[in-house]
N, C-alpha and C positions, 0 to 999 in steps of 0.2 A: 542785254541792254542794246537798244537800237543805235546805230551809228548816225551822226548828223549828216545832212545832205551836203551837196557841194557848196551852195551859197553860205550855209552856216559855218562850214569849215573855213572858208575864206574870211568870214567875219572873226572867227576865233583867232586865226593867224594874225590878222591885222591888230587885234587888241593885245596880243601877246608881245608885240614889238620885237619878235625874234628876227624878222627880216625887214630890212629898210624898205620904206614905202615904194620908192622908185624901182628897186630890185624886185619887189613882190609883183608890182603891176606888169613889169616886163615878163616875168615868169608866167603870170596868168594869161597874158596875151599869147605867148607861145603855146600854152596849154589849150587855149580855145582854137588856135590854128590847127593843132594836131587832132582836134575832135570836131572837125567840120564847122569851125567858127563858133561853137557853143561850149560853155563851161560844163563839164560833166555833172550830171545831176547827183551822182553818188559821191559822197564825201571821201571814201577810201580811194577812189580814182584820182581825185585832186591831191590827196596826201601822197599817193604813190608817185605822182609826177614831181612834186616838190622834193620828195626824197631822192629820186633819181637825178634831179638837178643839183643835188648837193646843198640845198638850202635848209633842210631839216634832217634830223637824225631819226633813227627808228624809235627811240624812246620818246622823243618829242611828238612823233606821229601818233604813238599810242595814247599820249595825254590828250591830244586834240580829238582823237576818235572817242575818248571818254567824255568829251564835252568840256575840257579844262582849258582856260586861257591864261591862268596865272601860275606862279610857282616856278618860272623858268630862270629867274635871276636871284642871285644872292649877293647883294652889294655890288661889287665890281666884277663878279664872276657870272658867266652864262653857263647854265647846267646843260650838259650834252647827253648824259646817259646815267643810268643807275647801275653802280658797280656791285653793291651788295648791302645787306643789312645784318646787324647783330642785335644783341639784347639791349644795347644802350644807344645805338646810333645807326645812321644810314650813310653810305659813302657814295658820292657821285663823281663822275668825270666832268670837270668844268674847264672853261677857257677864260683866261683873263681878257677882258674886253679891249684893253689898250695894248698889252704886250703880246697877245695872241699865243700865250704859253698855256699848255694843258697841265692841270693839277688835279689831284684827288682831294675832294672836300668832304670831310666828315662832319655831319650835321647832327646835333643833339635834338631829339624830338621835343616839341613844345610841352608835351604831357610830362616830361621828366625835368623840365627846367625848375619847377616849383619844389622839387625834392633836392635839398642841399647836398646830399651824398653824391648824386649823379653829376650835378653841376661842378662840385668841387673836384671830383675825380676827372671830369672832362678837362678842366684847366690844368690839373696836375699832369695829365698825359701830355698836354702841350708843353708844359715846363720841362718834362722829362725828355721829350724829343728834341727840344730846342738846345739842350745841353750836349747833345750827341752829334758828332759829325764824323761818320765812318762810312766807307763804301758798302758795307753790308748791313746798314741800318737805314730805313726810309727816313728822309729828311723832312723837317717841318719848316714852313716858310712864314706862316702867319696864323694868328688866332684872333677872332673878332666876333661880333654879333651884329645882326641886322634885325633890330627890334627885339623880339623875344626868341629869335633863332640864333643860337650860338654855333659857331663852326670853326673847324681847324683845317687849314690849308697845308697839304703835304705833297711830297714828290709823287708824281704818277708813275707807276711801274707797270708797263704793259707786259702781260704774261699771266701766269696762274700760280696759285698757291700749291704747296706740296700735297695737301689733302686732295685737291681736285686732280692733281697729276696722277696720284696712285689710284684714285677711283676710276680714272679713265684708262690707264695703262697697266695697272697692277703693280706688284713689287718692283723696286728700282734696281738697276744694275749695281753690283757691289761697289765698284769704284765711284759711281755717282753718289751712292749713299754716303760714302766716306767724305767726298768733296763737299756735298751739301751740309753735312754735319760739321765739318771743319770750318766752313764759312760762318755757321751759326756760333761756333766756339769763339772765333775771332770777334764777332759782334758782341757776344756776352762778356768776354774778357774786357773789352773796351768799356762797355756799359758799367760793369762792376767796378772797374778802376775809376770811373767817373761818378761813382756813388749811386748808381741806379740798379735796382733788382727788378726784373721783368715780371715774374710771378705768374705768367700765363704762356709758357713756351709750349707750342703744339704745332702740328703740321700746317694748319690753316693760317698760322701767323708767320709763316716763312714763304716769301714770294720768290719765284724763279722767273727772272726776266728773259727776254728773247735772246740775250747774249749768254745765258747760262749762269748768271750771277744770282746768288741767293741773298735776299734782303729781309731783315727782321722788321716786323711792324707791330702795331697795336700795343702801345705801352699804357693802356687804360688802367691796368692794375699795378703799374709800377710803384715801387716803394723807394724812398730816399733813405740814405744812411742817417739823415737828421731825424731822430725820433720825434722831436717836438713838432716838426713840420708835418709828420704823419699822424699826430695825435688826434686832430679833429676828425679826420676821416676814419680812424680806428674807432673812436667813440660812436660816431654816427652809424657805422656798420654793425655795432654791438656784437662783435665776435663772429660775424658771418664768415663762412668758408669761401675764400676767393680762389678762383682758378677753374680748371676743367677736370672733371672727375677722372677721365681716362689717362691724364698726364700729371696728376697731382702728387707731389712728393708727400711722404708720410708725415713729416714734421709740419708741412704747410697745412695739411688737413686738421692738425691739432691746434695750431696757432698761425693763421695766415699772416698776421702782422709782424711776426718774428721771423718769417721765412727769409733766408739769406741766399747768397750765390749758390750753395749746394742744391737748393730747391730748383733753381733754373737748370742746373746740370742734370738733375733727375728728369725733369720734363724733356730735356733734349735727348737723354738716353731713351726715354719712351718713344720719342719721335723717331730716333734711329731704328728702334724695334719695329715701328710702324712701316718705315720705308723698306725694311728688309723682309717683313712678313706679309705686308698688306693689311694688317689689322692692329689695333691697340693691344697692349699686353694682356688686358683682361676684357673680354667681350660679353660675358654672361652675367646675368643678375641685374638688380636695380642699381641706381646711382650709389646708394649707400653701400651695397654689397661690393661694388667695384672699388670704392674708397677703402673699405676694410681689407680687400685683397691687396691693395697697395701697401697697407700697413703690415700685413702678416705673411704674405706669400710671394714667392718669386714666380714669374710667368713661365709658361712652357719654353723649352729650349727652342732657339731659332731654327735649329737643324730639323725640327719636326715639320716645319713648313718648307724650308729650303735646305735639303740635305747637303747641297754643294756649297753652302756658305762657309767661307774661310773661318777656321776656329779662332784665329787671332782677332778678326774683326768682331765676331760675336763676343769674344772676351772683353773687348773694349766697351761694347754696349752693356755687357753684364756688370761691369764695374761701375758704370755710370748710374745704374738703377739699383744699387745696393740700398737696403733699408736705412742704415745708419749713415748720416752725412759724412762721418769720419772715414767710412769705408769706401767712399767714392774718390774720384780724383781730387786733389787738393784745390784745384782751380780749373776754370775753363781753358786756360792756357796749357795746363798739363794734359787735359783730354785732347786738345788740339794737337799737341806734340805727338801723342800716341797715334793719332790718325795720320799725321804727316809721315811718321816712321813706317806705318803700314803701307801708305800710298807709295812710298819710295820703292818698295819691293813689288808693287802690283801695277803701278801706272807709269805713264810717261812723266819724268820729273818736271818737264816744262809745264805740265798741266796742274801741278800742285801749287795752290795759292801761297804767297809769301806769308810770313808770320805777321800777327796783328801789330799795328803801330804802338809805340809806347803811350802811356797815359797822357791825355791832352792837358796842356798847361792851363792852370786856372780852374780845373774841375772842382766842383764843390765836394767837401769831405768824402773821401773814398771809404768804401765799406771795408772794415778790417778783414784781412785775409790771413790764413795760416802762414806762418813764417816758412819760407822756402830758401834753402841754401843756394848761394850763387854757384852755378856749375857750368862747365863747358858744354858745348853742344854734344860732344861724344858721351860725356857723363850723363847728360839729360836723356839721351837716347837709350843708354843702358838702364837708367832708372825706369824709363817707361816700359822697356822690355821686362824688367824685374817685376813691375807692378802687374803687368798682364800675366806673366808666368805665375805670380802668386794667386791670382784669381783662378787660373786654370788648375793649379795644384789643389786649391781648396775644393774645386768641383770634383777632381779625381778622388780626393780623400773621401768625400761624401759618397761617391759611387762605390768605392771599395768597401766602405763601412756597411753600406746597404747590402752588398753581395755577401759580406761576411755574416751579417745577421741572418740573411736568408738561409745560408748553409747551416748555421747553428740551429735554426728553427726546424729544418728538415731532419737533422740528426736527432734532435730531441724527440720529434714525432716518431721516428723509426724506433728509437730506444723504448719508448712507451709501448709501442705496438708489440715489440719482441717480449717485453715483460708480461704483457697481458696474455699473449699466446702461451708462454711458459707456465703461468699460473693456471690456465685452463687445462693444460696437459697434465700437470701434477694433480689436479683435482680428480681427473678421470682415471688415473692410474694408482691412486692411493687405496689402502685396505678399507674394510667395512667401517662405516661410521660408528660413532659411539652410540650408546643407548639413547633412546629418544628423550628420557628424563634427564640426560646429561650428567648423571651421578655415577660414581664408581660402584661396581657390583659388590653386594654385601659379603663380608667375610664369613667363612664356614663356621658354624657354631659347633663346639665340641660336645659330644654326647657323653653323658655319664655312663659308667660301665653297665649298669642294669637298666638303662633307659631305652625304652623301645620307641622306634619312630612310628608315629601314627599319622594317619591323614591329618591334614591341616585343620579339618573341621571337627576332630575328635579330641577328647581329653587324654593327657599323658599320665599313665599310672606308673609309679616307681615302686618296685618290689625290693624289700630289704634283703641284703645278702645274709646267708646262714652263718652263724658264728662257729668258728672252728675251735674246738677245745683241745685238740691234740693231734699227733701225727702217728701214722702206722707205717712201719717199714715193710715193704713187700719183699717177699722172697728172702 
């Protein structure tokens, strides 16, 4: 597509109203002066000058180069840049025209407004975020619409998500893996106590700001503990699987609408696995095959990718991604405590985040959690160590069992081979085989006294014995 020329670009900028008229004319005069008194004939040259003058952003220049003059304002917000897009929305960096504060604005596309499911979910995300006020959760400030454009105004977090971080730098340092996951545990515990289940925990939904603070975002799939409030969305989705296949808990794949806090913990465990190894737990096969793997298989050991990974840290991850919810940590707080205990032995204590604040007063019906006894910090630490040791012991039992079965298999194979060789040896050293007909040799027939043996093809003649009439004494 050909770029517009200089005069056309100036006309587009005027119609957009992004720059005040007096300010624009002053900038164009300076542009002419720097180009021998003439406005550059090429549109990109004019845009480059306005960009360097700080009057336009790179994204705005791209829109003008494409011939667009509208779409730069959303109610009282001026759009500065396009941050990213998802399946349901686009996110822009915007500035409040009066307060001059920068915000992230999530916009629902017009094509999805007519579908009740997407619009309802969009406003439910706004409701979920509005209920939460935590340093590790992105805050929401406003939700509104401008005509048929519905938008959500959120806290702008300069930085990058953990998915992009690992893609750029590879697997994360062990201490940082624990710290990032711990921050997410604190955020999830607060959300769960406030009655919100996220249902889409994954690396791209965890932002790392420039100060090193992790913030949870994107509650578009959040579920409230009030089942009646979730009923309309459930019916509209007609049993569709909600979540991301690479981080989807087994029970959430079966019934997404019944997924509770343990499902978030499973997704966070898969996220920790990703941070440690640089890839999701299961990377091969179709989406359906990966979902089935989450149902039936445990992923490869973390030490296959990182042999130096501390066993205690991998055990924490291993327990978080157990197939049965009751085999995982009983809560995000319990998982966070295990991570704190590990960090105390591996990192500078001053770098370990404090425990999550208690449940906010006035939060709507909290989601029922498994009952946990009140324990002292010392007892809680020992309980966490016991849980990790239990996972480690289960793994050792499996390994020992496998080795034992292997030894038994080799012994049985050797025994069969010895018996086979013995049978062959006995066969070669035994006497002559029995007669071919397999029967016993016929018994000898008794001959009568006067019977002569004749050839087999002749008849046998029996001569009568002479009768003795008397005896004669000799001598």
